[in-house]
N, C-alpha and C positions, 0 to 999 in steps of 0.2 A: 374284709372279705376278699376275695379275689376279683376286684372288678375288672382284671385284663379278660377275662373269660367272656364278658360280654360283649364285647366288639362292636358297639355301638354307643354312641355318647346316651342317646334315648332311654336305651337300657340302665347305663350306669346311672342317672340320675334316677330311675325308679328304683334302684338298689338302694341309691343313698335316701330315698324316699321312706323305706323301709327300716333301716338304721335309726336316722335321724331326723323324722318327718318335720319336727317344728325348725330345723337348722335355716339360717334364710339365702335363698339361694339368687333373689332379684331386690337390691338393694335403690333407693332412690328418695332424694330430700325431699321431706314432706308427707310420704304416703309410708303405709304400713308395708314391710319386706314381705315379697311372695317368698316363703319357705318352701323346700323340697316338696312336700305333701301339697300343697297346694299347686304347685308348677306342675305333680303329675295329674291332678284332679284337672287343670286348664289341658294339659296334653290330650286325657282320655275325651274330654267334651268335645274337642276339634277335631279327632279323630273320628267320633261320631258322626259329627256334623256333617264332614268331609264325604267321609263309609256312605251316610246316606245320600248325600247330594251326588252320587255318581265320581267320587275321587278317594283314587287308594294307591298304596303304593306303586311309583312309575311316575305318576302323572304331576304333572310339572304346573307349579301357581305362583305365581310373579307376587312379590311383597314391595308394595311402596309408601311410604310413608318418611315423616321425619323420625332422629333418635329420638329414642324413649324407651323404657319399659315394657309398655304394651308389645310394641313393635318386634321386642327381645323377645319377650312369651309366643309371640308368634311363630319369629322363625324355629322358636324349639320346637314349638308342636306341629308344626309342618314338616318338619323334617323326621319327625315322629311315626307319622304314615302316610308320607307323599314328599315331594321334592321343593323343597324352598329356592325360589328364584329371585334373590332381593336385587334391586335395581336402583341406581339412583335415579331420585324423584325429579329433580332437574331438566329431565331432557326433553325434546320438542313431540310433536305428535309425529313426527315423519321418524324419528329416532327410534319413540317406542313402539313402533309399527314393525320396524327394520329388528329390533330386536326381541321383540314377542315373537315375532316370526319364527327368526331363527333358534330361539330360545326352547321353539317347540313347546309354549304356554299353553295351557289349558283353561285357566282362571287367574282373575287379578284380584290379588287382596288389596285395598288401600282406606286409609283411614278416613273414619266416616265424615265427613263436611270439608274434606281436603278438597280443593280446587286443581287438579292436575290433568295437565294433557291427556295421562294414561287412560282417563273416560272417555277421552273420546277416541285414541286409541283401541280402546276394546270393545267399543260400541260398531267401531268400522268393520272391526274384525271379528265381531258376532262373538266374544268371550262375555263369560257370565264374570261380574264384580261381585266379590263377596267385599262386606262394609266393615271394616275395625272399629270398636267404641270401646275407646277405654273410660267414657266420662261418668260410666253407670259405679264404677268403682275407685274406692280409696285407697287402694292394694298397689303394690307398685307391681308392674306386669297384668296386672287383671284387666280383662279384655272380654266383650263378646262379638264370636262374630255371625252379624246376621245378613240377613236378606240370599241365604244359600240358596242357589238355584235349583228347582225341581228337577230332578232326572233318576234313571234307573240306578239302583244302590252298585256300585265299585263291584268287579269280578276279583278284587285284589283287595280286600279289606286286612286290617289288623296294624299290627305294630310290624316297622321296616326291619328288614334285615341285614346285617354286615354287607351282604353285595348289592341291595340297593341302593339306587341313588340316595344321597342324602342332600347334597346342593350342588347347583348350577348353578358357577360364575364367569363372569368377564374379565377378560386380563385386561392392565392399567398401559398398555403399549399403548404411545404417543407417535407412533413413527406409521403407523397401517392401523387396519379395522380390529377390531378385540376382538382376541380369538376365544373360544367356547371351553371351557373347563368344568366337567362332569367330575365330581367327589363322591363317593362311597362309603356308607358309613363307614366301612372299616377303615378306609384310606385316612377318612376324618379321626377315629380313633385311634390311631396309629400318630399321626400328627400331633393330637393332644396329649397321648401317653409320653413321648418323647420331651415334647415341653414341660410338662408335670415333674419328669425326671429329672430334667436339667438344673430347674431353676429348682429343686427341692422345694416344691408347693404341700401344702395338705388344705385340710378341711379349713386350718385356722386363717390362711389366706383371704384376702379380699381385695380384688382389684378394681380401679377406675378403669374404665373404656371410655377414650377420648373418639376412638375413630369412628366413620360411619358404618353401620351394620351391612350394608352392601361391600364392605371391601374386607378380605381374606385376614387383614390383619384384625379387625376385631371380632371374623368368627372363629377362627381356627385357634386365637391365643387368649385374647379375653376372655371370650364367650367358653370356648372348646374346651379348653385348660383348666378353667374355672371351675366347669361344670364336672370336667374329670376327675378331678382331687376332691370334690366335694365343700369346696369354697364357696364364695360368692363373687356376685360381679355389681360395682356402683356403676347405674344408669345416668346419664346426663341427658336431660331436654336439649340442651342445647350446650356449647362449652364457652366459658367465661372464665378467666383466669383469677376472677375473685371469686367465683363461686366454687372453682376447684379449692382455693385455698382452707375456704369455710369447709368444704366437706372433708377435706385431708383431718381438719379439728374434730370434725364431729361423729363420720361415720368412719373412722379410723382406720383407712386402707392400708394395707400392706407394701403394695407396688400399684403401678400405672403406667401404660402403654398408649404410647404416639408417636406419630410422626414429629419430623422437625420443625414444625409449624408450629405445633404446641407444645415443643418445648421451648422457642423462643418466646412465646408469649408468658409461659410463665416464671422462665429466667428473667423476664423484664420486669414482672410484678412481683417477683420474691421480694426483695427489699422492703417493701410496705407490711408484710405478711408475716412479721417475725412473730406473732403472739402464736397465729394457729399452726406457725412449723413447730413452735414449741412444742406444740400438743401431737404431732405427727409420729406414727410410727411404720412411717415408710421401711421398707429393707431392702429394695432395690428401687431403678426406676428403667425399663424399658423403652428405648429409640429401635425404631425401625421404618422401611417404606420410604428410605433416602438417609442420606450423611448428617448426622448430627454434627457442627465445625467442633473441633477439640476443644476450642479454648470454653465455647457454649457449656458441654458438657462438663468441663473440669470444674468451671464456675458455678454451674446447677448441681453438682456435687457439695459444694461447699457452701453453698444456700438450702439446699433441702437436708443436709449430713447421710444422703445415701447412694452408694452407686448409681452412677450411669453405665448400663450394659446396650451396646450395641450388636445388632441383630443384622442379619446379612435373609434374606428370605424372599420368597416370591407369590404369587396368586398361585399356581403349581405345585410347589412344595414344601411350602409354609416354611421353617426356619431351617435353613441350610447350614449354617455356622451363627457362632455368638462367642461375646466375650464371658466369660466365666463368670460363678458368682465370687465376692473373697472368698477365703485367700487363695483365688486363682491367679494367674497371671495376668496383670491388667496390660498390655501392649499396647500402648496410644499407637495408633493409625492404620490398626488391625480392626477385624470383622471376625476374631476369635476362633474358635477350634467348632469340628464338626458338630452338630448336634444329630445323634441317631443315626443316622446312612454314611454310605462310604461318595465320600467329594474327592476329588483330583484335579490336577491340571494337566488338560490335552493340550498335544501341539499340533501344528497344520497337516502332520500327517495320520492324524487322530492314534497318534502315540500317547501314554502318559508320562510326564515331563518329573525329573528330580525337584526336592525342594530347591528355592535359588532361583530358578526358569519360570518364567512368565509363557503364558497360556492362555486358553479358556477354561473356564470352571465349569466342570462338569460332576454332573452326582447319578450317583444308582439308585433310581426311586418308585420301580414299579409298587411296592408296597405304598405309595403315599401318593401317584399321580401315574396313572396310563395310559395319557396322549391327550390329545384336543378331540374333542369329537366334530363331524365329519369334512377334514382338514388333512387328507393325505399328504396333501405338502406341507405343510407347517410340521407333521411326524415326522415326515421322511427327513427334513431338513434339521428338526431338533433334537433327535433320537441316532446315537451310531454305535452299536456293540453294546447292546444295552445304556448305554449313557445318555442320560438327557443333560443336551447343550443349552447352559445357559443365557448365554452370548455373552459373559459378562467375563473381561479380564483379569485375570490375576497372579497369583506368586504364595508358594506357599515358605514358611523360614522354616529353620530345621527342628521347631516345637510342632509342626504342627497348625500355628496361627497362620489364618490368610489375610492379606491384602490386596485389595479390590484397585485395580491400576485404570479400567474405565470398560468402557463396551466396545468390542470389536469391532463393531460398525462405526464408532466415532473415532476410531485413531486415525492421526493426521499422517497423509504422507506428505512431507516435504521433501521434493528433489528426492526419494528413496529413502529418508530419513524418518522413522516410524516413533512421532509424538503421542504422547499419552496427556491427551487435555487434565484429566483431574490432577496430574502432578503440575502443570500451567496452574491449575488453579488454586494449589495450595502454597506452592512457592508466592504467589501475588499475593492470597491472603495473610501470608506469616506478615506481610507490612501492617504497623499499628493503625495507619490510616485507613486501611481498606476491612469496606466491611461484608464486602462479600464480589465473587467474580465468577464470571461462565468464559471457559476457552471453547473456542469453535474452528473451523475451516474456513478459508474465504479464497475463492478462484486466481490463482496466478500463473502467466501466461509463459514461465520457463518453470517454473517447481511441481507444476500442478495444483498443489494448493501452502499455502500461507498460511501463519497461527497470526489466529485477530484474538482480543478478549473484551470484553465487557465488563466494565468497575464499577463496584457502588462506593461509594467513600466512605467511611465512617463520619459519622454528624461531628461538625465543627473544623473537619478535615479539611 
């Protein structure tokens, strides 16, 4: 079937349900898998309930809860007929009020019995609360959406189309207030399709998602790409390295994705799980959302007998570049080649630079991201001549492999000499007695800035 013409992930799910209704879509330990057929029935039920309660296409539903198959199925279902707005569940009342207001949320979906400040925030703002009850089913991803408020039926019923919003997310920036990233169904489908093609995914693939569901890493790649190709996703209620190794032996995933924190924990636990590893069928390990040290990556490859594929991505664009699967070149220290879109290096004069010259990484991206919401200043700063400015410094080699050298704003200016913190980090961490290191500037009376570093030694060093 030609699923590319569908242009929304939820329509693609419906097509898979027609072709393979009994194939698993969501999988969790100790529960019956949620098939594509059952997932579509769940989507239809949520659509009917939300439409009858006055919510439809374009209406934003905040989703608050702990990771799990029910929350995952709800995100998919809400995307199909409204707009899913997954939010970190550990925020304070004041933070919830700020984000619910700025994200223009119309209702809040919360796990039943979950004690969370969002309930207080929603009550103060007069927002209706929808209860997510997963206790009534033993099926992974099964749930009941309870206590839908009484209201006029929506004026925008039915399934969402390519130009409708699917998700509204927050950036994970640490130096300023998070920016609002609206993603349409068409943009989400493009992100997922590019990932499927690059990693050669099929309906036989099964992913273990280690990332929280309010993170783009989980939504675009683990969930979006897996559903696009007709594969399945293993959902953990909570991460544990021991549980992870049990799952790779029993549920037999073909790949997993996570940030370096998870990979470090898996690396540390691997030596005591030789039996589970022997039953593994992992074909690759994806790492993103921060750099994984090359030493750990190499050792993880040896322990799990699968290549570690480092990718460069962000909330706005999803995957920008990635190291290719074997037999593609595995260039240590790089974040690989462009995935789908056009990526370039731009100089301070806004002109493209040739391979070998450092500058800012920029991306042609309108098909996957068209700008921040209600932030003209951020958009003016982030876009130039149709290019999105990532804020990252990097350099391409002659083969098209990108090496990231730091953040543009993090470059240390020591008396006019520009120093990239990541290069100092790498030099320090090359020493066998150094576990990790972080380089940063400190003020200097004559040089302006001086280089400083915090170092964590290896155990016993």
